[in-house]
C-alpha positions in Angstrom: 88.1 113.7 76.1 86.5 117.0 76.9 87.3 120.6 75.6 88.5 122.3 78.9 90.4 125.2 77.1 88.6 128.1 75.7 91.4 129.4 73.3 91.9 128.4 69.7 94.9 130.6 69.0 98.2 131.1 70.2 101.4 133.5 69.6 104.9 132.8 70.6 108.4 133.9 69.6 110.5 130.7 68.4 113.9 132.5 68.9 117.2 131.2 68.0 116.9 128.1 70.3 113.8 126.4 68.5 112.7 125.1 71.8 109.5 123.1 71.8 106.5 125.4 72.8 103.4 124.1 74.4 100.1 124.3 72.5 97.6 125.7 75.1 94.6 124.4 73.4 92.9 120.9 72.2 92.7 119.8 68.9 91.7 116.5 67.1 94.8 116.1 64.6 97.7 118.4 63.4 95.9 118.7 60.3 93.7 121.3 61.8 96.5 123.6 62.8 97.6 126.5 60.7 100.9 128.1 61.5 101.8 131.6 60.2 105.2 133.3 60.6 104.8 136.9 61.2 108.0 138.8 60.1 109.4 141.6 62.6 109.5 144.1 59.7 105.7 144.0 59.4 105.6 142.5 56.1 103.0 139.9 55.0 102.8 136.5 57.1 103.9 133.3 55.5 101.9 130.1 56.0 104.4 127.3 57.2 104.4 123.7 56.3 104.3 121.0 58.8 107.4 118.7 59.0 109.2 121.1 56.8 109.1 124.3 58.8 107.9 123.0 62.2 106.9 119.5 63.9 104.0 118.6 66.2 104.4 116.3 68.9 102.3 115.0 72.0 98.4 114.6 72.4 96.3 117.2 70.8 92.9 116.3 72.2 93.9 116.6 75.7 95.8 119.9 74.9 99.3 118.2 75.7 100.9 118.8 72.4 104.0 120.9 71.5 105.3 122.6 68.3 109.0 122.8 67.5 110.4 124.8 64.8 112.9 123.1 62.6 114.8 126.3 61.8 115.8 129.2 64.1 113.4 132.4 64.2 114.7 135.6 63.3 114.9 138.2 66.1 111.5 139.4 67.2 109.8 137.4 64.6 106.5 135.6 66.0 104.5 132.7 64.9 100.6 132.4 65.1 99.0 129.1 65.5 95.4 128.7 64.6 93.1 125.8 65.1 90.7 125.4 62.0 88.6 122.2 62.8 87.2 120.1 60.2 83.5 120.7 60.0 82.4 117.2 59.1 80.3 114.4 60.9 81.9 111.0 60.5 80.3 109.1 63.2 76.6 107.8 62.3 74.5 106.1 65.0 72.5 103.3 63.7 69.2 102.8 64.9 68.6 100.5 67.8 72.1 100.3 68.6 74.2 101.2 71.6 74.7 104.8 72.3 78.5 104.9 72.7 79.5 107.6 75.2 82.9 108.2 73.5 81.2 108.9 70.0 78.8 111.2 71.8 81.6 113.1 73.6 83.8 113.3 70.5 80.9 115.0 68.4 80.3 117.3 71.2 84.1 118.2 71.4 83.9 119.1 67.7 81.0 121.5 68.3 82.6 123.3 71.0 85.8 123.7 69.0 83.8 125.0 66.0 82.2 127.4 68.2 85.4 128.7 69.8 87.1 129.2 66.3 83.8 131.1 64.8 83.8 133.4 68.1 87.7 134.0 67.7 87.2 134.6 64.0 84.2 136.9 64.6 86.2 139.2 67.1 89.2 139.4 64.7 87.1 140.4 61.7 85.4 143.2 64.1 88.8 144.4 64.8 89.6 144.7 61.1 86.3 145.8 59.6 84.8 149.3 58.9 81.8 149.2 61.4 78.9 151.5 62.3 77.5 152.1 65.7 75.3 149.4 67.3 71.7 150.2 66.1 73.0 151.4 63.0 72.7 149.9 59.3 74.8 150.8 56.2 74.4 149.9 52.7 76.9 147.7 51.1 80.1 149.2 49.5 80.1 149.5 45.8 81.2 146.6 43.7 85.0 146.1 43.1 84.7 147.2 39.4 82.8 150.4 40.6 85.5 151.4 43.2 88.5 151.1 40.8 90.2 154.5 40.6 87.5 156.2 42.4 87.2 158.2 45.7 85.3 156.8 48.6 83.0 159.0 50.4 79.5 159.2 52.3 76.5 161.0 50.6 73.9 163.0 52.4 72.3 159.9 53.9 75.7 158.6 55.4 75.7 155.9 52.7 78.8 154.8 51.0 79.5 155.9 47.5 82.4 156.0 45.0 82.9 159.0 42.8 85.6 159.2 40.0 88.1 161.8 40.4 86.6 163.8 37.6 83.7 164.6 40.1 86.0 166.5 42.3 86.9 170.3 41.6 90.4 171.1 42.4 91.7 174.5 43.4 95.3 175.6 43.6 96.7 176.5 47.2 99.1 179.2 48.0 102.4 178.3 48.6 103.5 176.7 51.9 99.9 176.6 53.3 97.7 173.7 54.2 94.6 174.1 51.9 91.7 172.3 50.4 92.9 170.3 47.5 89.3 169.0 46.8 86.7 171.6 47.4 83.6 170.4 45.9 81.6 167.7 43.8 81.2 168.8 40.2 77.8 168.1 38.5 76.0 166.9 41.5 73.6 168.2 44.0 75.8 167.1 47.0 78.3 169.4 48.5 81.8 168.5 49.8 83.7 171.1 51.7 87.2 170.5 53.0 87.9 166.6 52.7 91.1 165.6 51.5 93.6 168.6 51.9 97.3 168.7 50.9 100.4 170.8 51.3 101.0 173.0 48.5 
């Protein structure tokens, strides 16, 4: 078998009919599939359970499998299928033994699937992460314990910092105007003008 599909992710709407949906990518076994249900109201997705929420039929390696929801989907609710291949090598080759083509091809298929999944995950992470322009570097964010109840800002070098609320001097705004809620950093050499503003 070869991996002729380049995708490792599929979105679809189960709808009320719960009809089988073709899975347009190859996978070694159904255990490699993660199925998430994304509610229409934008709430957090739910990881579904095979043979309880859905079933998988057909041939996974040849990209001829299907998924069928076992319950009707809510209106505009969509499901996300992800392939997460097991990264393991289970086929040792003994010295001076025949070189089985099928075993070699299976190993190459696994490497291809893993590469596809890593490219997918990297692209997805890049869409969610705070990024700097190509060619720039930036320091890591402060540790979680140093970010609790603090304001996030960039210092004079463009590096991320977290300061407690007490570091910012507040000034009252006149009624009905959009004015600077925070107008400076108290007790430091840095200056901060404007920043977070609020309606009085």
